[in-house]
C-alpha positions in Angstrom: 113.7 123.5 79.1 110.4 122.4 77.4 112.3 119.9 75.3 113.9 118.4 78.4 110.5 118.3 80.3 108.8 116.5 77.5 111.6 114.0 77.1 111.4 113.3 80.9 107.6 113.0 80.9 107.7 110.6 77.9 109.7 108.2 80.1 106.9 108.3 82.6 104.3 107.9 79.9 105.6 104.4 79.6 104.1 103.9 83.0 100.8 105.8 83.0 100.8 109.4 81.8 97.6 110.5 80.1 98.3 113.3 77.7 95.4 114.8 75.9 95.3 114.7 72.1 93.3 116.9 69.8 90.1 115.6 68.1 91.6 116.0 64.6 94.1 113.1 64.6 95.4 111.0 61.8 93.8 107.6 61.2 95.7 104.4 62.0 96.5 103.9 58.3 97.6 107.5 57.8 99.8 107.5 60.9 101.5 104.2 60.1 105.2 104.9 60.8 106.3 103.4 57.5 103.8 105.6 55.7 105.0 108.6 57.7 108.6 107.8 56.8 110.1 108.1 60.3 113.7 107.1 60.6 114.0 105.7 57.1 117.3 106.2 55.1 121.0 106.5 56.1 120.7 109.0 57.4 116.9 109.8 57.5 115.8 113.2 56.2 116.1 115.9 58.9 112.3 116.2 59.2 111.9 112.5 59.7 114.5 112.1 62.5 113.3 111.1 66.0 115.6 111.7 69.0 115.2 111.0 72.7 115.8 114.7 73.4 113.0 115.8 71.0 110.1 117.4 72.8 107.7 115.2 70.8 109.5 111.9 70.5 106.7 110.1 72.4 103.9 112.2 71.1 101.5 111.0 68.4 102.2 110.3 65.6 105.9 109.8 66.3 105.1 107.5 69.2 103.9 104.9 66.6 107.6 104.5 65.7 109.0 105.0 69.1 107.1 102.2 70.9 109.2 99.7 68.9 112.6 101.5 69.2 113.2 102.5 72.9 116.5 100.5 72.9 117.9 102.8 70.1 117.0 105.9 72.1 117.9 105.3 75.7 120.0 103.0 77.9 118.5 99.6 78.7 119.3 96.3 80.5 118.6 92.9 78.9 116.4 90.2 80.2 118.2 87.1 79.0 116.1 84.4 77.3 118.7 81.7 77.9 120.4 79.2 75.7 117.5 76.7 75.5 116.0 76.6 72.1 112.6 78.4 71.8 109.6 76.3 72.2 107.2 76.8 69.3 103.6 77.8 70.0 101.2 75.6 68.0 99.4 77.6 65.3 95.8 76.8 64.3 94.4 80.1 62.8 90.6 80.7 63.0 89.6 83.2 60.2 86.1 83.5 61.7 87.5 85.6 64.6 87.8 88.7 62.3 84.0 88.6 61.9 83.2 88.4 65.6 80.9 91.3 66.5 80.4 93.2 69.7 78.7 96.4 70.9 81.2 99.1 72.2 80.6 100.3 75.7 78.1 103.1 75.7 77.3 102.5 72.0 74.3 101.3 70.1 75.8 99.9 66.9 78.1 97.0 66.5 81.8 96.6 65.5 83.7 93.7 64.3 87.0 92.4 65.7 88.6 93.3 62.4 87.4 96.9 62.6 88.6 97.2 66.2 92.2 96.6 65.1 92.5 100.0 63.4 90.1 101.8 65.7 92.4 101.0 68.6 95.6 101.9 66.6 96.8 98.3 67.2 100.4 97.4 66.3 99.9 93.7 67.0 97.4 91.4 68.5 97.5 87.6 69.2 94.9 85.3 70.6 95.8 82.0 72.3 93.1 79.3 72.8 94.0 76.0 74.5 97.6 77.1 74.1 97.4 77.4 70.3 97.6 80.6 68.3 94.2 81.1 66.7 94.6 84.7 65.6 97.7 86.9 65.0 98.0 90.2 63.2 100.7 92.9 62.9 100.9 96.5 61.6 102.9 99.7 61.9 106.3 99.2 63.5 105.7 95.7 64.7 106.4 92.2 63.3 106.8 88.8 65.0 110.5 89.5 65.9 110.2 93.1 67.0 110.2 94.2 70.7 107.5 96.7 71.7 107.1 98.8 74.9 104.8 97.1 77.4 104.3 100.3 79.3 102.5 99.7 82.6 102.1 96.0 81.9 105.6 96.1 83.5 104.0 96.8 86.9 102.2 93.4 86.6 105.5 91.7 86.0 106.9 93.3 89.2 103.8 92.2 91.1 104.2 88.7 89.7 107.9 88.6 90.9 106.8 89.8 94.4 104.1 87.1 94.5 106.7 84.4 93.6 108.9 85.6 96.5 105.9 85.5 98.9 105.0 82.0 97.7 108.6 81.0 98.2 108.4 82.1 101.8 111.2 84.7 101.5 109.0 87.8 101.4 106.5 88.7 104.1 103.5 90.6 102.6 102.7 92.0 106.1 106.2 93.4 106.6 106.7 97.2 106.7 108.6 98.5 103.8 111.2 100.2 106.0 111.9 96.9 107.7 113.1 95.5 104.4 114.6 98.7 102.9 115.8 100.9 105.8 116.6 103.6 103.3 112.8 104.3 103.1 112.5 105.0 106.9 111.9 108.7 106.4 109.5 108.4 103.5 105.8 107.7 103.2 106.5 104.1 102.3 108.1 103.5 105.7 105.0 102.3 107.6 103.2 100.9 104.5 103.0 97.1 104.2 104.4 95.2 101.2 100.8 94.2 100.4 99.5 97.8 100.5 102.2 98.8 98.0 101.4 95.8 95.8 97.7 96.8 95.8 98.4 100.5 95.5 96.5 101.4 98.6 99.3 103.6 99.9 98.6 107.2 101.0 101.2 109.2 99.1 101.6 113.0 98.7 102.4 112.4 95.0 100.7 113.8 92.0 100.9 112.6 88.4 99.0 115.6 87.1 101.1 116.6 84.1 99.2 119.9 83.7 100.6 121.0 87.0 104.3 122.2 86.6 104.7 121.8 90.4 103.5 118.2 90.5 105.8 115.6 92.1 105.8 113.7 88.9 108.3 116.2 87.4 110.8 115.6 90.2 110.3 111.8 89.8 110.9 112.2 86.0 114.1 114.1 86.5 115.4 111.6 89.1 114.8 108.7 86.8 116.0 110.2 83.6 119.3 108.9 82.2 120.1 112.3 80.8 122.7 114.5 82.4 121.2 116.8 85.1 121.0 120.5 84.4 123.5 122.9 86.0 122.7 123.6 89.6 120.4 120.5 90.0 120.5 119.2 93.6 117.6 116.8 93.6 117.4 113.0 93.6 119.4 111.4 90.8 117.8 107.9 90.6 114.6 106.0 91.3 116.0 104.8 94.6 116.9 108.3 95.7 113.5 109.8 94.7 111.5 107.1 96.6 113.2 108.2 99.8 111.6 111.7 99.5 108.0 110.7 99.0 105.8 112.2 101.7 102.6 110.8 103.4 99.1 112.1 102.6 96.5 110.0 104.6 96.1 106.5 105.9 97.5 103.5 104.1 94.9 100.9 103.1 91.9 103.3 102.8 91.7 103.6 99.1 93.2 102.6 95.8 95.3 105.2 94.0 97.2 104.3 90.9 100.7 105.8 91.3 103.7 104.6 89.4 106.1 105.1 92.4 104.5 102.1 94.1 105.8 99.9 91.4 109.4 101.2 91.7 109.2 100.8 95.5 108.1 97.2 95.0 110.9 96.7 92.5 113.3 97.8 95.2 111.8 95.4 97.7 112.0 92.5 95.1 115.6 93.4 94.3 116.6 93.6 98.0 115.0 90.3 98.9 116.2 88.4 95.8 119.6 90.2 95.9 119.3 90.8 92.1 117.5 93.3 89.9 114.0 92.7 88.6 115.5 92.2 85.2 117.8 89.4 86.3 115.2 87.8 88.5 112.6 87.8 85.7 115.2 86.2 83.4 116.1 83.5 86.0 112.6 82.6 87.1 110.6 83.0 83.9 112.1 84.3 80.7 114.8 81.5 80.4 112.2 78.9 81.1 109.2 79.6 78.8 111.0 79.2 75.5 111.1 82.9 74.9 112.0 83.7 71.3 114.0 86.8 72.1 115.7 88.5 74.9 113.6 91.2 76.4 114.8 94.4 78.1 114.0 97.2 80.5 114.8 100.9 80.2 117.0 102.1 83.1 117.9 105.2 85.0 121.3 106.8 85.2 122.6 104.1 87.6 121.2 101.2 85.6 118.1 100.5 87.8 115.4 98.9 85.7 112.2 101.0 85.4 109.9 98.5 87.3 106.9 100.7 86.7 106.9 100.9 82.9 110.2 100.1 81.2 109.7 96.5 79.9 109.9 95.6 76.2 109.2 92.2 74.5 107.8 90.5 71.4 104.1 89.8 71.1 104.6 86.1 71.1 106.8 86.1 74.2 104.1 88.2 76.0 101.6 85.5 74.9 103.9 82.9 76.5 103.8 84.8 79.7 100.0 84.9 79.5 99.8 81.2 78.9 102.0 80.7 82.0 99.5 82.7 84.0 96.6 80.7 82.5 98.2 77.3 83.5 98.8 78.6 87.1 102.6 78.7 86.5 103.1 75.4 84.8 105.1 75.2 81.5 105.2 71.8 79.9 106.3 69.3 82.6 107.7 72.0 84.9 106.0 74.1 87.6 107.9 77.4 87.0 105.8 79.7 89.2 104.1 78.5 92.4 100.4 78.1 91.8 99.7 80.1 95.0 101.3 83.1 93.3 99.0 83.0 90.3 95.9 82.3 92.4 96.6 85.3 94.6 96.9 87.5 91.6 93.7 86.2 90.0 91.9 86.7 93.3 92.4 90.5 93.1 92.0 93.2 95.7 88.9 94.7 97.4 86.4 96.0 94.8 85.0 98.5 97.4 88.4 100.1 97.8 89.0 100.1 94.1 85.6 101.8 93.5 86.7 104.9 95.3 89.1 105.7 92.4 86.2 106.3 90.1 87.1 104.2 87.0 83.8 104.4 85.1 84.6 101.8 82.5 85.8 99.3 85.2 82.7 99.0 87.3 83.0 96.1 89.8 86.7 95.6 89.1 89.5 95.4 91.6 93.3 95.8 91.7 95.8 93.5 93.4 99.4 92.5 93.0 99.6 95.2 90.3 97.1 93.4 88.1 93.6 94.5 87.1 90.9 92.0 88.0 87.5 92.2 86.2 85.6 90.0 88.7 83.4 88.8 85.9 81.9 85.3 85.6 84.9 84.2 83.5 87.4 85.2 86.2 89.2 87.4 83.6 92.1 89.6 84.7 94.7 91.7 82.9 98.0 93.6 82.8 97.4 97.0 81.2 99.5 99.9 79.9 98.9 103.3 78.4 98.2 103.7 74.7 96.4 100.3 74.6 98.8 97.7 75.9 97.0 94.6 77.3 97.6 91.1 78.4 94.2 89.6 78.9 93.7 86.2 80.8 90.4 84.5 80.5 90.5 81.2 82.5 86.9 80.1 81.7 87.6 80.3 78.0 91.2 79.1 78.3 92.1 82.1 76.3 94.9 84.7 76.3 94.9 87.9 74.3 97.9 90.1 74.1 97.8 93.5 72.3 100.5 96.1 71.6 99.2 99.4 70.4 100.0 103.1 69.9 96.7 104.8 70.5 96.9 108.6 70.2 95.4 108.9 73.7 97.4 107.5 76.6 94.6 106.7 79.0 92.8 103.4 78.4 89.5 105.0 78.9 89.9 105.9 75.2 90.1 102.3 74.0 88.3 100.4 76.7 84.9 100.8 75.0 86.2 99.1 71.9 88.4 96.6 73.7 86.8 95.1 76.8 83.6 94.0 75.1 85.7 92.7 72.1 87.7 90.4 74.4 84.6 88.9 75.9 83.0 88.5 72.5 86.0 86.5 71.2 86.0 84.4 74.4 82.3 83.6 73.9 82.9 82.8 70.2 85.7 80.4 71.0 83.7 78.6 73.7 80.6 78.3 71.5 82.6 76.9 68.6 85.1 74.8 70.5 85.9 71.5 68.7 87.9 70.4 71.8 85.6 71.3 74.8 87.5 69.1 77.2 90.5 71.4 77.0 90.9 74.5 79.2 90.3 75.1 82.8 90.4 72.2 85.4 87.3 70.1 85.8 86.4 69.7 89.5 84.8 66.3 90.2 81.6 66.6 92.2 80.3 63.0 92.0 82.0 59.6 91.6 79.6 56.7 90.8 76.7 58.3 92.6 78.6 58.6 95.9 79.4 62.3 95.7 82.8 63.5 96.9 83.9 64.0 100.5 83.5 67.6 101.6 86.7 69.7 101.1 88.4 67.0 99.2 90.0 67.9 95.8 89.3 65.6 92.9 90.0 67.1 89.5 90.8 66.4 85.8 92.7 68.6 83.4 92.8 67.6 79.8 95.9 69.0 77.9 96.1 69.7 74.2 98.9 67.1 73.6 96.8 64.2 74.9 98.1 64.3 78.5 95.8 64.1 81.5 96.6 65.7 84.9 94.7 66.2 88.0 94.1 65.3 91.7 92.8 61.9 92.6 92.0 63.1 96.2 95.2 62.6 98.1 97.7 62.4 95.2 98.4 64.1 92.0 97.9 61.9 89.0 99.2 61.9 85.4 97.9 60.0 82.4 96.9 60.1 78.8 93.6 60.2 76.9 92.2 59.9 73.4 88.8 61.1 72.1 86.8 60.3 69.0 83.3 61.6 68.4 82.0 61.3 72.0 84.1 58.3 72.9 87.1 58.5 75.2 89.8 56.2 76.5 91.9 57.1 79.6 95.1 55.6 80.8 96.5 56.6 84.2 100.1 55.3 84.4 101.1 57.1 87.6 100.3 59.0 90.7 102.2 60.3 93.7 102.3 58.0 96.8 101.1 60.2 99.7 99.0 58.5 102.4 95.9 60.2 103.9 92.9 59.2 106.0 91.2 55.9 105.1 88.0 57.5 103.8 89.9 59.8 101.4 92.1 56.9 100.3 89.0 54.8 99.5 87.6 57.7 97.4 90.9 57.9 95.6 91.0 54.2 94.8 87.4 54.3 93.5 88.3 57.2 91.2 91.5 55.7 89.9 89.8 52.3 89.3 87.0 53.9 87.3 89.0 56.1 85.0 90.5 53.4 82.8 87.0 52.0 82.3 85.6 55.3 81.0 84.3 54.9 77.4 82.2 58.0 76.7 81.7 61.6 77.6 79.2 64.4 77.2 78.9 68.0 78.4 75.2 68.6 79.3 73.1 71.7 79.1 74.2 72.8 82.5 77.9 72.6 81.6 78.6 69.4 83.5 81.1 66.9 82.1 79.7 63.4 82.5 82.2 60.5 81.9 80.5 57.1 81.5 82.2 53.8 82.2 81.6 50.5 80.4 79.2 49.3 83.2 77.2 52.6 83.2 78.8 54.2 86.2 79.5 57.9 85.9 81.9 60.6 87.0 80.5 64.1 87.0 82.7 67.3 87.0 82.3 71.0 86.5 84.5 74.0 85.9 
């Protein structure tokens, strides 16, 4: 019975279980799965075999092997990456990143980025800056082609899919759950709105306290397990069946409470609206369109339902591609893959006051929305997070993405946040301070054109891309162009723009802007962070991020 319970709970650990570990644990080096000899040989020695039914298959140190091998242990469903050839990510490694120093939260000494790798039991970490790989490192079970469990980062994918459907106009975030999925009419989800589920502000009588043998999590685990049910079992036999049994405990919308069942309920909503599983929808809308190197997959329950709360697996580089898609507000190359409104809603987050009630000491001032974690810092950083150290970190101000796969002995991220969160910010600051291409990155919002300012509420912007392309808004119309820079000089060509008409004052502003751009000769970024473009006759265009 204990073996079965641990096997079930391990499936939920993919989503958020926090199992305590003893203080005397092996180091990252000593617990390396190759060093430990797990599953090596044909067959492996008996004492080195790992099975799904083992009571410790997802306990440290075995979990350091398991995180890369879920597909061998349990049923899964593929997320097709399509037949289009992968799109290479440019590589421009920056060795200086290893030496970046930071002070861990609550600490007094410093640590380097290099030292944090093993301190966090990292399996792989990758940093993108301006869409280029500037740092990449692997260890343990992971290499560039291996798929790793994303754990609760899966929830953020489910939230992204929901936001896409909302932006498409086919999902109403104010709708009651039971109006979309009538099967939930007798559950606590019935009178919750879609948005309340997305922001995890539902009031559910559901405990994920793994120390309590009567906690609802055990019934949930049994329902979602692909293993045969024990003799005499008469409970729910799938995620869908379990969700119909969840009872109410309070008023929806009052407080944030992180509960995995919300993600599976949202996955049901997404599947019902899209008329396809989250795995197929993710493949169709994203995975086949971002040049993913490998097919990804979800673990599934006994009827093949993808685990929308924690079952996703992918390569490190493909997760970085997803992060870059978020950073560019859903644009990949020449295509707008995800509606910008969906990304902006995610980046905007939820209510920090509601989030604060949950008592996350290391996440002061943060919020949670659309199943993403929002830092609300001055960089606008936000993240997808999973147990044992999984992270997809988006920093719009630095134009940076960090993706990390890990197998930390402690599931809860409170164990690695002190040596992770300040490290991410330190690398962002380092890249910004030593950026040889400072024009790249977030959009520049124009605030003055030739000393005339800009019309209130009008949108004039420039976005410089790494391949020499220029995009932006001229006021009424989107524009495309090209640029070249050389030691403070710049030339700009604007070959095209859309042809929408708007009020005369706005059209006049647009014409002035488009007329000035081809005459720009120089640029500087002043001490206040303003970009000043100077034309051949001395006129200027001023923009800020």
